[in-house]
N, CA and C atoms as an extended XYZ file, in Angstrom:
273
Properties=species:S:1:pos:R:3:atomname:S:1:resname:S:1:resid:I:1 pbc="F F F"
N       116.930       94.065      109.562 N   MET     1
C       117.860       94.999      108.953 CA  MET     1
C       117.074       96.038      108.158 C   MET     1
N       117.398       97.293      108.316 N   PRO     2
C       116.696       98.347      107.580 CA  PRO     2
C       117.179       98.476      106.135 C   PRO     2
N       116.325       99.049      105.328 N   ILE     3
C       116.670       99.353      103.940 CA  ILE     3
C       116.966      100.852      103.874 C   ILE     3
N       118.153      101.188      103.399 N   TYR     4
C       118.566      102.585      103.289 CA  TYR     4
C       118.481      103.025      101.835 C   TYR     4
N       118.114      104.289      101.637 N   GLU     5
C       118.088      104.879      100.299 CA  GLU     5
C       119.302      105.781      100.146 C   GLU     5
N       119.904      105.712       98.980 N   TYR     6
C       121.075      106.538       98.662 CA  TYR     6
C       120.823      107.281       97.361 C   TYR     6
N       121.465      108.445       97.239 N   GLU     7
C       121.425      109.208       96.001 CA  GLU     7
C       122.820      109.735       95.709 C   GLU     7
N       123.220      109.615       94.446 N   CYS     8
C       124.518      110.122       94.032 CA  CYS     8
C       124.393      111.608       93.721 C   CYS     8
N       125.230      112.409       94.343 N   LYS     9
C       125.216      113.861       94.112 CA  LYS     9
C       125.813      114.227       92.754 C   LYS     9
N       126.593      113.319       92.165 N   ALA    10
C       127.229      113.601       90.877 CA  ALA    10
C       126.291      113.311       89.697 C   ALA    10
N       125.674      112.114       89.681 N   CYS    11
C       124.863      111.732       88.522 CA  CYS    11
C       123.368      111.623       88.812 C   CYS    11
N       122.962      111.679       90.095 N   GLY    12
C       121.554      111.613       90.449 CA  GLY    12
C       120.992      110.205       90.573 C   GLY    12
N       121.837      109.188       90.417 N   HIS    13
C       121.391      107.794       90.533 CA  HIS    13
C       120.901      107.510       91.951 C   HIS    13
N       119.756      106.814       92.055 N   ARG    14
C       119.202      106.437       93.358 CA  ARG    14
C       119.208      104.929       93.496 C   ARG    14
N       119.449      104.453       94.729 N   LEU    15
C       119.422      103.026       94.990 CA  LEU    15
C       119.010      102.763       96.418 C   LEU    15
N       118.569      101.530       96.653 N   GLU    16
C       118.228      101.075       97.994 CA  GLU    16
C       119.166       99.940       98.360 C   GLU    16
N       119.564       99.890       99.632 N   LYS    17
C       120.502       98.867      100.079 CA  LYS    17
C       120.067       98.351      101.441 C   LYS    17
N       119.958       97.036      101.566 N   LEU    18
C       119.664       96.391      102.837 CA  LEU    18
C       120.973       96.265      103.607 C   LEU    18
N       121.053       96.955      104.767 N   GLN    19
C       122.293       96.987      105.545 CA  GLN    19
C       122.005       96.826      107.025 C   GLN    19
N       122.987       96.351      107.744 N   LYS    20
C       122.901       96.296      109.202 CA  LYS    20
C       122.966       97.712      109.752 C   LYS    20
N       122.475       97.886      110.965 N   LEU    21
C       122.553       99.196      111.614 CA  LEU    21
C       124.002       99.607      111.850 C   LEU    21
N       124.855       98.644      112.112 N   SER    22
C       126.251       98.928      112.420 CA  SER    22
C       127.119       99.091      111.169 C   SER    22
N       126.560       98.837      109.978 N   ALA    23
C       127.341       98.936      108.736 CA  ALA    23
C       127.636      100.395      108.389 C   ALA    23
N       128.800      100.615      107.816 N   ALA    24
C       129.188      101.966      107.377 CA  ALA    24
C       128.371      102.357      106.144 C   ALA    24
N       128.013      103.639      106.018 N   PRO    25
C       127.259      104.082      104.841 CA  PRO    25
C       128.059      103.884      103.553 C   PRO    25
N       127.333      103.618      102.468 N   LEU    26
C       127.984      103.483      101.167 CA  LEU    26
C       128.464      104.845      100.691 C   LEU    26
N       129.562      104.857       99.932 N   THR    27
C       130.089      106.128       99.411 CA  THR    27
C       130.267      106.104       97.900 C   THR    27
N       130.503      104.927       97.304 N   ASP    28
C       130.775      104.841       95.870 CA  ASP    28
C       129.505      104.527       95.091 C   ASP    28
N       129.229      105.330       94.062 N   CYS    29
C       128.057      105.151       93.217 CA  CYS    29
C       128.295      103.997       92.236 C   CYS    29
N       127.350      103.046       92.138 N   PRO    30
C       127.529      101.943       91.198 CA  PRO    30
C       127.337      102.368       89.739 C   PRO    30
N       126.701      103.496       89.476 N   ALA    31
C       126.451      103.954       88.109 CA  ALA    31
C       127.642      104.718       87.534 C   ALA    31
N       128.121      105.730       88.266 N   CYS    32
C       129.214      106.558       87.738 CA  CYS    32
C       130.550      106.275       88.416 C   CYS    32
N       130.540      105.437       89.460 N   GLU    33
C       131.734      105.024       90.206 CA  GLU    33
C       132.470      106.167       90.900 C   GLU    33
N       131.779      107.267       91.161 N   ARG    34
C       132.358      108.378       91.922 CA  ARG    34
C       132.016      108.194       93.402 C   ARG    34
N       132.752      108.867       94.217 N   SER    35
C       132.535      108.811       95.656 CA  SER    35
C       131.620      109.965       96.074 C   SER    35
N       130.332      109.890       95.625 N   ALA    36
C       129.408      110.996       95.864 CA  ALA    36
C       128.047      110.543       96.392 C   ALA    36
N       127.957      109.329       96.934 N   LEU    37
C       126.684      108.852       97.479 CA  LEU    37
C       126.388      109.478       98.824 C   LEU    37
N       125.131      109.806       99.039 N   SER    38
C       124.705      110.289      100.353 CA  SER    38
C       123.418      109.569      100.736 C   SER    38
N       123.304      109.260      102.005 N   ARG    39
C       122.132      108.548      102.512 CA  ARG    39
C       120.970      109.517      102.631 C   ARG    39
N       119.808      109.098      102.167 N   LEU    40
C       118.609      109.934      102.220 CA  LEU    40
C       117.788      109.594      103.458 C   LEU    40
N       117.036      110.566      103.918 N   VAL    41
C       116.098      110.355      105.012 CA  VAL    41
C       114.761      110.037      104.350 C   VAL    41
N       114.196      108.906      104.693 N   SER    42
C       112.940      108.496      104.064 CA  SER    42
C       111.952      108.005      105.108 C   SER    42
N       110.716      107.806      104.668 N   ALA    43
C       109.653      107.341      105.564 CA  ALA    43
C       109.885      105.883      105.950 C   ALA    43
N       109.270      105.506      107.039 N   ALA    44
C       109.378      104.117      107.499 CA  ALA    44
C       108.743      103.180      106.485 C   ALA    44
N       109.233      101.956      106.423 N   GLY    45
C       108.763      100.995      105.439 CA  GLY    45
C       107.658      100.084      105.927 C   GLY    45
N       106.674      100.600      106.666 N   PHE    46
C       105.539       99.777      107.074 CA  PHE    46
C       104.282      100.628      107.070 C   PHE    46
N       103.155       99.947      106.993 N   ARG    47
C       101.879      100.643      106.935 CA  ARG    47
C       100.878       99.918      107.811 C   ARG    47
N       100.156      100.655      108.621 N   LEU    48
C        99.104      100.077      109.438 CA  LEU    48
C        97.807      100.193      108.653 C   LEU    48
N        97.272       99.062      108.231 N   ALA    49
C        96.062       99.064      107.420 CA  ALA    49
C        95.038       98.125      108.029 C   ALA    49
N        93.788       98.385      107.735 N   GLY    50
C        92.735       97.507      108.215 CA  GLY    50
C        91.840       98.208      109.207 C   GLY    50
N        91.118       97.425      109.948 N   GLY    51
C        90.143       97.957      110.889 CA  GLY    51
C        90.748       98.522      112.151 C   GLY    51
N        91.975       98.200      112.456 N   GLY    52
C        92.602       98.726      113.655 CA  GLY    52
C        93.391       97.667      114.384 C   GLY    52
N        94.097       98.093      115.393 N   TRP    53
C        94.895       97.204      116.232 CA  TRP    53
C        94.218       97.149      117.589 C   TRP    53
N        93.920       95.950      118.026 N   TYR    54
C        93.238       95.768      119.292 CA  TYR    54
C        94.079       94.898      120.209 C   TYR    54
N        93.906       95.087      121.513 N   GLU    55
C        94.692       94.306      122.469 CA  GLU    55
C        94.296       92.838      122.469 C   GLU    55
N        93.143       92.495      121.902 N   THR    56
C        92.702       91.107      121.856 CA  THR    56
C        93.099       90.399      120.560 C   THR    56
N        93.743       91.063      119.631 N   ASP    57
C        94.089       90.472      118.336 CA  ASP    57
C        94.969       89.241      118.458 C   ASP    57
N        95.874       89.208      119.378 N   PHE    58
C        96.830       88.123      119.473 CA  PHE    58
C        96.628       87.273      120.723 C   PHE    58
N        95.444       87.326      121.302 N   LYS    59
C        95.139       86.526      122.484 CA  LYS    59
C        94.177       85.409      122.087 C   LYS    59
N        94.192       84.342      122.861 N   SER    60
C        93.318       83.224      122.532 CA  SER    60
C        92.562       82.754      123.764 C   SER    60
N        91.460       82.063      123.521 N   GLY    61
C        90.692       81.468      124.607 CA  GLY    61
C        90.088       82.482      125.548 C   GLY    61
N        90.201       82.226      126.848 N   SER    62
C        89.592       83.086      127.861 CA  SER    62
C        90.348       84.405      128.036 C   SER    62
N        91.524       84.525      127.481 N   LYS    63
C        92.294       85.768      127.612 CA  LYS    63
C        91.695       86.902      126.786 C   LYS    63
N        90.875       86.571      125.764 N   LYS    64
C        90.276       87.599      124.924 CA  LYS    64
C        89.243       88.433      125.663 C   LYS    64
N        88.525       87.821      126.604 N   ASN    65
C        87.471       88.514      127.324 CA  ASN    65
C        88.080       89.291      128.486 C   ASN    65
N        88.365       90.560      128.275 N   LEU    66
C        89.045       91.364      129.284 CA  LEU    66
C        88.077       92.078      130.220 C   LEU    66
N        86.872       92.416      129.765 N   VAL    67
C        85.933       93.197      130.545 CA  VAL    67
C        85.070       92.322      131.432 C   VAL    67
N        84.721       91.185      130.982 N   GLY    68
C        83.826       90.289      131.719 CA  GLY    68
C        82.906       89.604      130.737 C   GLY    68
N        81.828       89.033      131.246 N   ASP    69
C        80.889       88.314      130.387 CA  ASP    69
C        80.022       89.312      129.640 C   ASP    69
N        80.168       89.389      128.335 N   SER    70
C        79.403       90.344      127.532 CA  SER    70
C        78.068       89.751      127.089 C   SER    70
N        77.755       88.496      127.443 N   ALA    71
C        76.524       87.848      127.030 CA  ALA    71
C        75.347       88.188      127.953 C   ALA    71
N        75.592       88.808      129.104 N   SER    72
C        74.510       89.136      130.024 CA  SER    72
C        73.668       90.270      129.453 C   SER    72
N        72.333       90.214      129.609 N   PRO    73
C        71.464       91.245      129.029 CA  PRO    73
C        71.600       92.577      129.764 C   PRO    73
N        71.380       93.640      129.038 N   ALA    74
C        71.449       94.972      129.628 CA  ALA    74
C        70.140       95.279      130.336 C   ALA    74
N        70.181       95.943      131.499 N   PRO    75
C        68.943       96.274      132.206 CA  PRO    75
C        68.189       97.376      131.466 C   PRO    75
N        66.849       97.272      131.448 N   SER    76
C        66.051       98.309      130.795 CA  SER    76
C        65.288       99.074      131.863 C   SER    76
N        65.296      100.372      131.812 N   GLY    77
C        64.688      101.212      132.828 CA  GLY    77
C        63.327      101.740      132.429 C   GLY    77
N        62.824      101.432      131.204 N   ASP    78
C        61.573      101.987      130.725 CA  ASP    78
C        60.367      101.094      130.987 C   ASP    78
N        60.496       99.932      131.580 N   SER    79
C        59.393       98.982      131.728 CA  SER    79
C        58.298       99.513      132.658 C   SER    79
N        58.620      100.240      133.721 N   GLY    80
C        57.630      100.733      134.677 CA  GLY    80
C        56.949      102.005      134.211 C   GLY    80
N        57.577      102.821      133.428 N   SER    81
C        57.012      104.109      133.059 CA  SER    81
C        55.891      103.976      132.043 C   SER    81
N        55.924      102.970      131.166 N   LYS    82
C        54.871      102.815      130.163 CA  LYS    82
C        53.569      102.333      130.803 C   LYS    82
N        53.660      101.408      131.760 N   SER    83
C        52.439      100.882      132.385 CA  SER    83
C        51.752      101.942      133.234 C   SER    83
N        52.509      102.797      133.927 N   SER    84
C        51.903      103.827      134.753 CA  SER    84
C        51.284      104.912      133.870 C   SER    84
N        51.858      105.158      132.706 N   GLY    85
C        51.307      106.157      131.798 CA  GLY    85
C        50.010      105.667      131.174 C   GLY    85
N        49.900      104.366      130.925 N   ASP    86
C        48.706      103.800      130.337 CA  ASP    86
C        47.535      103.823      131.325 C   ASP    86
N        47.832      103.628      132.617 N   SER    87
C        46.757      103.598      133.615 CA  SER    87
C        46.162      104.993      133.825 C   SER    87
N        46.963      106.038      133.659 N   LYS    88
C        46.468      107.407      133.803 CA  LYS    88
C        45.592      107.776      132.620 C   LYS    88
N        45.945      107.280      131.436 N   ALA    89
C        45.156      107.617      130.244 CA  ALA    89
C        43.785      106.959      130.270 C   ALA    89
N        43.666      105.767      130.874 N   SER    90
C        42.387      105.062      130.903 CA  SER    90
C        41.488      105.560      132.029 C   SER    90
N        41.968      106.291      133.003 N   ALA    91
C        41.175      106.729      134.146 CA  ALA    91
C        40.443      107.976      133.905 C   ALA    91
């Protein structure tokens, strides 16, 4: 159920009310008892905080590894170039 904010146009009183989506908006102010309440448009009541949302956050076991085995070593392409450069310098 969402929380709605209301403001009285007569006295300026503000309040929040937890209501169903299907509930009728409030009209009577609890402070001055006039029929001058209006529903305010406000920001959503949640915040995304932390390092981020990842598709693996709520998965367990083998389902977390989506790409494949990340433990395999990466190939290195520089192993042959250093030895050939050293042989030219010594000749």
